[in-house]
N, C-alpha and C positions, 0 to 999 in steps of 0.2 A: 218384060224379061221373063223367060220361063224359069221354073224351079231348078231345072238341071243346069242352066247357064249360071244362075246365081250361086249354086253350090260350087261349080267349077271356078267361078271368080273368087269366091271366098277362100277356096283351097289354094289359089294362086297368089293371094295377098301376102305381103311381106310379113305381117304379124302372125300368120298361121304357122303352126308347128307340124311339119310333116313327119310321120314316123320313119325312123331309119330302117335300114335293112335288117331283117330278122336274123338273130344269132343262130348259126348253124353248128351243130355238134356232130361228132362222129356217131355213126349208128349204134356203136357199142357203149356210148357214154350215157350214164344215167345219174340219178340223184345221189346214189351212194358210191359212185366211182371214186371220188377223192378218199373216202373212208376205206375203201378196199386197198388203195395204194398205201395208206398209212397203217393198215392193220398189221402187216408183218413186223414193222419196227415197234409198234405199241405192244404187240404180244411178246416180242423178244425182251423189251424193257420190263414188262410185268413178270416174265419168267425168270430173268437173270438178275434184275435189280430190285424191284418193288416187293415181290413176294418173299425173297429171302430176308429182306430187311424187316418186313412185318413179322415173319416167322421168328426171327431172332429177338425182336422186341417181346413177343408173346412168351417165347421160351425162357427169356431171362427172368420172368416172374414165376417160374415153375421149378419144382424139383424134378429135373429131367435128365436122369441117368439111365440110359437104355440097358445097362448091365444089371440094374437092380430090379428084380422081379416085383418087389413091393411097390416101387414107383409106377411100374407099368400096370399093375393090378389096380392101383388107386387112380389111374388115369392122369399121372403126372400132376400131382396136386399143386395148387397155387400157394406160393410161399411169400408173396410180396417182395420186399426189398432184401430178403435174406441173402440172395446170390450176390447182390451189389455190395452188401456189407462184408460178405466173405471175401470178395475180391479186394476191397479197400483195406482189409486187415491182413492180406496175404503179402508178406515181405518179398517173396520171390517175384510177384507181379511187379512190385515197385522197382526191384533190382533190374528186371528185364526192361522196364520202361526207362529207367535211368541210362541203361546201356544203349537203348535205342536213341535217346537224346544225345548221348555222347557220339554215336555214329552220325546222327544228323548234323550236329555242330562241327563235325570233322569234314564230311563230304560236301555239304551244301556251300559253305564259304569258299572252298577250293574250286568247286564247279562254277560258282559265280565269278570268281577272279579269272580263272582260265577262260570262261565263256566270254567275258568282256574283252580280254586280250585277243582272242581269236576273232571276235566280231570286229574289233577295231582294225585288225590286220586285213580282214576281208573287205572292210569298208573303204580302205585307201584306194585311190585311183591307180590304174596300171595293173600289170600282171593278169591280164584278162583270162588267158587259158588256165593259169595256175589257180586263180580264184574259182573258176568254174569246176575244175577237178576237185578242189578242196571242198566246195559245197556239196558235190555229189558224194565224196568220201565221208562226209559228216553224217550222212543218212545211214551208213552201214551199221554202226552200233545201235541206232534206234530200231532198225529192222530185225535185230537179233533178240530172240525171246530170252526171258530170264533163265530158263533151264539151260539153254545153250550157253549163255554167259557163264553159268556155274560150271558147266563141263569144260569150257575154255579155261576158266580159272583153275580147275583141278589139274589141267595139263600144264599150265604155266608155272604153277607153284608146286609141282610134284617134286618130291625130295630126290628122286633118282635121275630123272631125265627132264626136269622142268626147265623152261627157258630162263626163269628168274635166277636159278642157281648157276646156270651156265654164264649168264651175264655177270653175276657176282664173281665167278671164277676168273673172268677176263680182267676184272678190276683188282684181283688179288684178295678178295674177301672170301672167307670160308663159307661153304654152302650151309644152308639152314633148312631145317624141317619146318617149312612155313605153316603148313596146316596141322602140325603136330604140337605146336606150342601156342599159348594163349595170345601173346603179342603178335606173332607172325600171322595167325589166323585172322585176327581183327584187321591187321594191315592189309591182308590179301583181299578181304571183302570190300574194304575201303577203296583199294585200287581198282577193282573190277567195277564198282558202282560209279566211280569217277570216269572210267573209260566209257561206260555205256551212256551216261547222262550229260557229260560235258558238251557233246555236240548239240544236244537239244537246247541247252541253255545258250550256247553260242548262236544258234539259229534264231532264238527268241530275241536276243539282244541285237542281232543283225537286222531283224525286221524293224525294231525300234529305231535303229540308226538310219534306215532307209526312209523314215518319215521326217527326218530333219530337213527343212527347206534348204535347198542348195545355196541360195543367195545369203541366207543367214550364216551358214557354215563358212562360206567363202569370206564374208565380211569379218567374221571372228578370226579366221586365220590371218587376215591382214592386220588385225588389231593387236594380236598377241602371237608369240612363238611358243608359248607354254602349252604343251599338250594336256597337262593337268587342268589348266584354266578352261581350255576348250571342252574337255570332257565334263567338267563340273557344271559349267554355266550354260552350255549349248546342247551337248549331246545327252547328258544324264537325265534331264527332264523328260526326254522322249523315251528313255529306257525304263523309267520307273513303273509304268503299267506292266511292261514285260517282266520286271523284277518281281512285282506282286504276283503275277501268274506263276512264275517259277517257284516262289516260296510256297504258294498254296499247293501246287501240284506235287512238289517234292516232299512236302510235309505229309500229304496223304499217301504218297508212294512209299516213303520210308516206314510209315506206321503199318503198312500192309506188305512190306517186302518179305517174301517167303521163299520163292522158288530158287533164286540164285544162292541164298545163304544155305538153304536145306541141301541143295545138290553139292555145294562145296564143303560144308563143315557139319551139317545137321545140328547146328547150334553149339558145337564143341570147338576145341577140347574143353571139357568141363562146362562152364557157362560163358566162355569168352565171346562167343557170337550168338548167344541166346537172345535174339531180338524179340520184341514183344509179339510179333506174328508167330514165331516159332513156339513161344510159350502158350499162346492161344490155341494153336494147332495141337499141342500136346494135351491140353486140358480137354479139347473136344474130341480128338480122334485116338488118343491113347488111354486116357482115363475115362472117356465117353461121358463126361459130365457136361452135357450140352447146355444145361441151365447156367452154370458158371461161365462156360466159354462164351455163351451169348451175351451175358452181362459184361464180360471183358470187351467184346466187340462193340457193344453199344457205347461203353465208356470211351473207347478209342474214336468212335464216330463223333461223339460230343466234343472230344479234344480237338479233332480235325476242324470241326465247325468253329470252335472258339479261336483256334490259331488263325483260321482264314479271316475272321472278323478283325483280329488284331493286325494282321498284315495289311488289310485294306485300309484300316484306320491310320496306320503309321506311314505306309509307303506309297499308297496310291494317290496320284495327283492328276487332275485334269489338265490337259495342255491347252492353253488359250491361244 
């Protein structure tokens, strides 16, 4: 047997591994092509998210007031934890933080309750066209920017031609200067925040309800006529991950809520709507004490992380 025949026989044997077809790439595809596709997103993240955070952390340890010539001449000297201690001793900071907590404890429970009710109604069988139209309409508030929501709120709660006063007149209730008194202004921003974010909460809970196995839900409906028992024992476990996400996202959002409140009330009247984001903005862009403002922002970031860990520990459950 010749060498060429032996080699061909060996290559044709079952145990031999023949190389597969060579992988072909587009002529323009190179080693760094995936990195080029990722580069715009990474650069945007660095410019918008990571760099400002690092700058805020560094600035929070410096005496950084751009209106003081002495600070600029000294190169914004390092002061350690002085800015943080100044913030923690500032009673106005704690008042704004407590007001923000009051706002959070007002809007988020109402949004969760309304979101669950809307999700349960949309989860019921039947009313196909109405359910489709309702789901589409829920996206409208989410697509509205904060500043536009604030402008809508100013129109709704205007003292002279606002819709809120017209509706109160139909009910025989005297008109009110909503944005001119402390209680009315706080109620106004609460209503606008609920209008904007309740659809988001409802869609999150609706996604959780869609994960409930149909056979389990039908069997539970046959076993009991109690809607509360069905919600508690069958549907709620599938909604807990969504509830955790809602609490985390809304906590972070309320702590940085600025545009809507600033457009509607600018933190007034007095300090009735002076949320913590308004207070931080005043320290950074009116007093120009960027060191103190950065320390406040870092403390709020730490508070957000702490609340997120608490929510995950208490509410999050794996579905088996």
